[in-house]
N, C-alpha and C positions, 0 to 999 in steps of 0.2 A: 263586898260581894264574894260569895264562894266561887271557886274556879269553875265548877260545873255551871253555875248560873251565868258566869261571864261567857262561857262557850255558847250557851243557849242565846244570850243577848247578841253575840256576834252572828250566829246563824240567822236569827230574826232580822237583824239589821242589814247584814250583807246579802242575804238571799235575794230579796227583791231588787236591790241595786245591781247586783251581779247579773241577774236575769235581764234587766232592762238594758244593760250596757255590754252584753256579750262576754261576760267573764265567768269563770268557774273557780271555785275554791279548791286548792290542792291540799292545804293544811293550815292549821292555826295552832298557836301555842302561847301560853303565858308562863314564862320561866324566870327563875332567879339565876342570874349569872354574876357571881361575885356578890357585890353589894347592891347591884342594880336589877330591877325587874324589867323584862322586855315582853311586849305583846307583839308577836310576829304573825303576819298573814302572808301566805304564799298564794299567788293568784295566777291564772292562765286566761287566755282569750279562747273562746270557742267559736267555731264557724260551722254552720250546718250545711252539709253537702246536699245535692239534689236527691240522693237516695235516703236522706234523713239521718245519716250518721254524722256525728260531730267530730270535727278535726281540731286538734289543739294547736294554738298559735302562741308563741312566746309573747309575754307582755313587755313593753318597753318602759323607759323612765317616765314618759308622759302618762301611761296607764297607771303606773305605781303612784304617781303624784295625784292623779284623779281619785283613785281609791283611798289614798291616805287622807286627802282633804275631806272627802265624804265621811270616812270613818272617824276622823279626828273631831269633826263637828258633832257627830252623833254621840261620841264619847263625852265631849264637853257638855252636851245637853243633858244626858242621862247620868253622867258621873258614876259609872258602875265600879270603878276601881279606886280603892281608898288610898293606896300608897302611890308614890311617884313611880313612873314607868317610862320606858322608851317605846314608841310605836315604830315598827318597821314593816313596810310593805314591799314585797319583792317577788320575783319569779322563782319557782322552785329550781330552775336551772336545768341544763341538759343532763346533768348527773344527779337528778332528783332522787332523794331517798324514798323508798317505798315504805310507808309506815302503817297503812291500814289494809284491811282485807280487800277493800275496793281498789286500792292502788295495785295490789298484787293481781287481782282479777283483770284489771284493765291492761296490765303489762305482760300477760302471758304471751310468749312468743318473742319477746324483746330480749336483747342481750343485756345481762346484768353483771355487776361486780358484787361479790359477796365477801364481806370481811368476817372472819371467824374469831372467836375468843381464844381458841387454841387450835393447833394443827389437827388435821383429820386422823381418825383411827388411832389415837393415842401415840402417834409418832413423836419422837423427841424433837425432830425438825421436820418441817413440811410446810405446805401452803397455808398461809393465814388469809390468803385472798384467792378466791375462785371466780373465774369468769366463764360465762356460758349462757345458753338460752334458758330463760325462765319457762319451765314446763308445767309446774303446778304449785299450788299453795292450798293447804287445808286448815290453817290456823295452828297446827302443831308441827308441821314439817313444810319445807320448801324444797322443790326439786329443780336443780340447775344442771342442764345437760343430763348426764346419766347419774348424777349424785343426789341422793335424797339426804337432806340435812334436818336434824331436829332443831327447832327454833332456839332452844337453850344454848346451842353451839354458835348461833348466828348473832354477830354484833350489829351488822348493818347490811342492807341490800339496797343498791342504787343502780339506776340505769347506767350502762357503760357508755362512755363517750367514744364513738367510732368516727375517726377522722378519715 
C-alpha cells in the first residue's frame, strides 16, 4: 500500500475510534529508521469544557495500550502494510514538535523553542536555538517573539517545557 493510502486508512480507522473514546490525533508517520520501518501514532485525550472548547489532556500508558490494541487488530484484519514494521503509540509529549499548519495555529501564544539550521543574520556564531512566544505562522515564515524566520532556516519548532 502506498504511504498516502496508508495515511488515509489510518484516518478512516482511527477517526471514529478516537471520537468515541475522547482521543485526538496529534500526528502519524510511517518512516524507515535504519533497516526498520516504524508506524508511529501520537495521540492526546480531549475534554470538552462547558463553553464548548476542547482541553487537551495527556494520554497515559493505559490509553496508549488501548489505542495500540485497537489499531493492531485493524491492521491485522486489513493488512495494508506489505513489509515488517514496528507499531508505536504514544503521547506527543510536553515538548511536542509542531509539524502541521493546524499545530501552529493551535499553539499561537504558547512559548516555543526553535532550532535553526544556521545562526541568524549570517553570523559566524550565534543562536541556533531561539525561545519565545509563537506569534504567527503563514506557511512560509514563523514569528517567535519579535523575530520573523523563514521556514527554510527553521529545523524544528517545539513547545517549550516550562517548569
